[in-house]
C-alpha positions in Angstrom: -90.6 124.8 -125.4 -90.6 121.4 -123.4 -92.5 119.7 -121.0 -96.4 118.5 -120.5 -99.8 119.3 -119.1 -102.1 117.1 -117.5 -105.3 116.9 -120.5 -107.8 119.6 -119.2 -104.6 121.8 -118.9 -103.9 123.4 -122.5 -104.5 127.0 -121.7 -102.3 127.1 -119.1 -99.0 125.7 -122.1 -100.4 128.1 -124.4 -99.8 131.3 -121.9 -96.5 129.7 -121.2 -96.5 129.8 -125.0 -96.5 133.5 -124.8 -94.8 134.2 -121.9 -91.2 132.3 -123.9 -91.8 135.0 -126.3 -91.9 137.9 -123.7 -88.8 136.6 -122.1 -85.1 137.1 -123.2 -83.7 134.5 -121.5 -85.4 131.1 -120.2 -88.5 130.4 -118.0 -90.2 127.1 -116.0 -93.8 126.9 -115.1 -94.2 124.1 -112.5 -98.6 123.3 -110.8 -98.3 120.1 -108.5 -102.0 119.2 -106.5 -102.6 116.3 -104.3 -98.7 115.0 -105.6 -100.1 114.8 -109.2 -98.5 117.2 -111.4 -100.9 119.7 -113.5 -98.0 121.3 -115.7 -94.3 121.0 -115.9 -93.1 123.4 -119.2 -89.4 124.7 -119.3 -87.9 126.5 -122.4 -84.8 128.9 -123.3 -81.3 128.2 -124.4 -80.1 126.0 -122.3 -82.7 125.4 -119.8 -83.8 121.8 -119.2 -86.7 120.3 -116.1 -83.6 120.4 -113.5 -83.0 124.1 -114.3 -81.6 126.1 -111.1 -82.3 129.2 -110.8 -81.7 132.1 -108.1 -85.1 132.5 -106.0 -84.3 136.1 -104.4 -87.3 136.7 -102.2 -88.7 133.5 -103.2 -86.4 132.3 -100.7 -88.3 134.2 -98.1 -91.1 131.2 -98.2 -88.8 129.1 -97.9 -87.9 130.6 -94.9 -91.0 130.8 -93.6 -91.8 127.6 -94.0 -88.9 126.2 -91.5 -90.1 128.9 -89.5 -93.1 127.1 -89.0 -92.1 123.8 -88.2 -89.4 124.5 -85.9 -92.3 126.5 -83.9 -90.5 129.3 -83.2 -93.2 131.2 -80.4 -94.3 133.8 -83.6 -95.6 136.1 -79.9 -92.6 135.3 -78.3 -89.8 138.3 -77.6 -87.1 137.9 -80.1 -85.3 138.4 -76.7 -86.3 135.2 -75.6 -84.0 133.4 -78.3 -81.5 135.7 -79.4 -81.1 137.9 -75.9 -78.7 140.5 -77.1 -82.3 141.6 -79.3 -83.7 144.6 -77.4 -87.0 144.9 -78.4 -89.3 143.5 -80.7 -92.0 139.9 -81.5 -90.9 137.6 -83.8 -93.8 138.2 -85.8 -92.9 141.5 -85.6 -89.3 139.8 -87.6 -91.3 138.0 -90.1 -93.9 139.9 -91.1 -91.7 142.8 -92.0 -93.5 145.5 -89.0 -90.1 145.2 -87.1 -88.8 148.3 -87.6 -85.2 148.0 -89.0 -85.6 147.5 -92.9 -82.0 148.3 -93.7 -78.4 147.9 -92.1 -77.4 151.0 -90.9 -73.2 150.1 -90.4 -71.4 149.2 -93.3 -71.1 145.2 -93.1 -70.5 142.9 -96.6 -73.9 142.3 -97.5 -72.6 137.9 -97.5 -72.1 138.2 -94.7 -75.1 137.2 -92.3 -73.0 137.1 -88.5 -72.2 140.0 -89.0 -75.5 142.4 -90.1 -77.6 140.4 -87.4 -74.9 142.0 -85.0 -75.3 145.2 -86.5 -79.1 145.1 -86.6 -79.3 144.1 -82.7 -77.6 147.7 -81.9 -80.2 149.1 -84.3 -82.9 151.7 -82.6 -85.8 150.6 -84.9 -86.9 153.3 -87.6 -90.4 152.6 -85.3 -92.3 150.9 -82.6 -92.1 147.2 -83.7 -95.8 146.6 -84.5 -96.5 150.0 -85.6 -95.7 150.0 -89.8 -95.5 147.5 -92.5 -92.3 147.9 -94.7 -91.0 144.9 -96.6 -87.6 144.2 -95.5 -85.8 143.3 -98.2 -82.3 142.0 -96.7 -83.0 142.2 -93.1 -85.1 139.6 -92.8 -82.7 137.1 -94.0 -80.0 138.1 -91.6 -82.9 138.8 -88.8 -84.7 134.9 -89.5 -80.7 134.2 -90.0 -79.4 134.5 -86.1 -82.6 133.1 -85.0 -82.5 130.2 -86.3 -79.1 129.4 -85.6 -79.9 130.6 -81.7 -81.9 128.5 -81.8 -81.0 125.0 -83.6 -77.2 125.9 -83.0 -76.4 125.8 -86.6 -76.7 127.3 -89.5 -79.7 127.9 -91.7 -78.9 126.5 -94.8 -78.7 123.1 -92.8 -81.1 123.9 -91.5 -82.8 123.3 -95.1 -81.3 120.8 -96.1 -82.0 118.6 -92.5 -86.2 120.0 -93.0 -86.7 120.1 -96.7 -84.0 118.6 -98.3 -85.9 116.0 -100.4 -87.3 118.8 -102.2 -83.9 120.1 -104.4 -83.7 123.7 -102.8 -80.4 124.7 -101.8 -79.6 127.3 -99.7 -76.2 127.2 -99.7 -75.7 126.5 -103.2 -72.7 123.2 -103.1 -70.2 123.9 -106.0 -71.5 120.5 -107.9 -75.2 122.5 -108.4 -73.5 125.6 -109.6 -73.3 124.2 -114.0 -77.6 124.0 -112.7 -78.1 126.9 -112.2 -79.3 130.4 -115.2 -77.3 133.1 -115.7 -79.7 135.5 -114.9 -80.2 139.1 -116.7 -81.9 142.4 -116.2 -84.3 143.5 -118.7 -83.4 147.2 -120.2 -86.1 148.8 -118.7 -85.6 146.9 -115.1 -86.1 149.0 -111.6 -86.4 148.4 -107.8 -89.6 149.7 -106.1 -92.1 151.1 -108.7 -94.5 152.1 -106.7 -92.1 154.2 -105.1 -91.8 158.0 -106.7 -90.6 159.9 -103.0 -86.9 160.8 -104.1 -86.8 160.9 -100.1 -87.8 157.4 -99.3 -86.0 156.5 -102.7 -82.7 156.9 -100.7 -84.2 154.6 -98.1 -84.5 151.8 -100.8 -80.6 152.5 -102.4 -79.9 151.6 -98.7 -82.6 148.8 -98.6 -81.0 147.2 -101.2 -77.2 148.3 -101.5 -75.9 147.1 -105.3 -78.1 144.0 -104.1 -79.7 143.2 -107.4 -75.9 144.1 -109.8 -75.4 141.2 -112.5 -71.5 140.6 -111.3 -73.8 139.9 -107.8 -76.6 137.6 -107.9 -74.4 135.8 -110.7 -71.3 135.0 -108.5 -70.9 132.1 -106.7 -70.1 133.9 -103.7 -74.0 134.6 -103.5 -74.9 131.4 -104.2 -73.5 130.4 -101.0 -73.6 133.3 -98.5 -77.2 131.4 -97.3 -79.0 134.9 -97.7 -82.0 133.9 -96.2 -83.8 136.5 -97.8 -82.8 135.8 -101.4 -79.9 133.6 -101.8 -81.7 129.8 -102.4 -81.4 128.2 -106.0 -83.8 126.2 -106.7 -86.5 125.0 -109.7 -90.1 125.7 -110.8 -90.5 121.8 -109.6 -89.2 121.8 -106.7 -91.1 125.4 -105.7 -94.6 123.3 -106.8 -93.6 120.5 -104.8 -92.6 122.2 -101.8 -95.8 124.0 -101.5 -98.0 121.2 -102.6 -96.3 119.9 -100.0 -97.3 122.3 -97.4 -100.8 122.0 -98.6 -101.2 118.2 -97.8 -99.7 118.6 -94.7 -96.1 118.9 -94.1 -96.8 122.4 -91.6 -99.2 121.0 -89.1 -102.4 122.3 -90.4 -102.0 124.4 -86.7 -99.0 125.9 -86.9 -100.3 126.4 -90.8 -103.8 128.3 -90.4 -101.6 130.1 -87.2 -98.6 131.3 -90.1 -101.1 132.4 -92.9 -103.6 134.6 -91.0 -102.9 138.3 -92.2 -100.3 139.4 -89.6 -100.1 143.3 -90.9 -101.0 144.4 -94.5 -101.1 147.3 -96.0 -99.0 150.4 -97.4 -95.9 149.9 -97.5 -94.3 152.9 -95.4 -91.4 153.3 -97.6 -92.3 151.8 -101.1 -95.8 152.7 -101.2 -96.8 149.3 -102.9 -99.6 147.1 -101.6 -98.4 144.5 -99.1 -100.1 141.6 -96.9 -98.4 139.7 -94.5 -98.4 135.8 -92.2 -95.8 135.0 -90.6 -92.8 135.1 -93.0 -95.5 134.1 -96.2 -97.1 136.7 -98.7 -100.5 136.4 -98.9 -103.5 137.4 -101.5 -103.7 140.5 -102.6 -105.0 143.7 -104.1 -102.5 143.6 -107.1 -103.6 139.5 -107.5 -99.5 138.1 -107.0 -101.2 135.6 -106.3 -103.4 135.1 -109.2 -107.3 134.9 -109.4 -107.8 133.0 -106.5 -109.2 134.3 -102.9 -106.9 132.9 -100.6 -103.2 132.5 -101.4 -99.6 132.4 -99.8 -95.8 132.2 -101.2 -93.7 134.4 -102.0 -92.5 136.4 -104.8 -89.3 136.8 -106.0 -87.3 140.2 -107.9 -88.1 140.3 -111.6 -90.9 138.2 -111.4 -90.7 134.7 -109.8 -94.2 133.4 -108.1 -94.3 130.7 -105.9 -97.1 129.8 -104.0 -100.1 127.5 -102.8 -103.7 127.6 -103.4 -104.8 126.1 -100.2 -108.6 125.6 -101.5 -107.6 123.5 -104.8 -105.2 122.3 -102.6 -101.9 123.2 -105.0 -98.3 124.6 -105.7 -97.2 126.7 -108.4 -94.0 127.9 -109.3 -92.7 130.3 -112.4 -88.8 130.9 -112.4 -86.9 132.9 -115.3 -83.6 134.2 -115.6 -85.0 137.3 -116.9 -85.7 140.3 -114.4 -88.1 142.1 -115.6 -90.3 145.4 -113.5 -93.0 144.5 -111.2 -96.0 147.7 -112.3 -94.9 146.1 -116.7 -94.4 142.3 -116.0 -97.5 140.1 -116.5 -95.9 136.9 -117.4 -96.3 135.5 -113.8 -100.5 136.4 -113.7 -100.7 135.7 -117.2 -99.9 132.0 -116.2 -101.9 132.1 -113.2 -105.2 133.5 -115.3 -104.6 130.1 -117.2 -104.7 127.6 -114.2 -107.5 129.9 -112.6 -109.7 128.8 -115.6 -108.7 124.7 -115.7 -109.7 124.1 -112.9 
């Protein structure tokens, strides 16, 4: 284990040592408050402070930040920006209530434009806004097309323009490949761990389309594809700095207040998991995804990543790991956030 913690945050260091002991690979944890680094820890074979990890759905929080900075009106119909899109508001896309959780057409999961066009001609499973269910990959296709329609350029280019100083990549360039950790899955890894209904499990299979297979997630093609739902790379240090800066005013306070208010909540209509969303951000939930804090926002990622902010404490945090573990048994992020709360 390498890195350091600020005085008084030794329990965070101890918790991270425990996390490393239960991780079959590398990991990192970073906490930044008002620009001050409270913890910056990493460990595992070949890991450094600057090791990049595929963020999976941690990407959604990055994209939510871009959407907020672009001031895309959440109350506007999607068709204001994307005339071919038949129904629903921008808020329905961002709050996972648009009713398009998978793509019916047989198109490559790495082709943003083809998937967006397919979704524009696809009938929603429910009236937009009437139900909530996590849109694993389609959140990204829909946001990418909205960003392209508004700015005339790709989501990756907009991330570079607005957030380029943080070292977060949506469309990782070849020059950064040597810094990217190779991902593995624990022997018991599985998705949608709250779901036990076979019929809805078939829907989940349509949603993921083999997305989390090792050969896919470790490929350069996956990292290059600018997948706005799960393809960004970043370090724990970069993601913690991002969320600290969001708390400090990177996103104007009134815009952030709107984006982090509750726009949807309840039991996921497909996955049976309790969920709560703002405009693209996950919010503090009954599972304690964001630790003991009553007010929190950010986005977790498949396999254990946790990235977010505790705005009342004015801090950002990030846990990254190269070993994906199942949500119902993975306690690594929770241990770190509990230790952090105890030090504040």
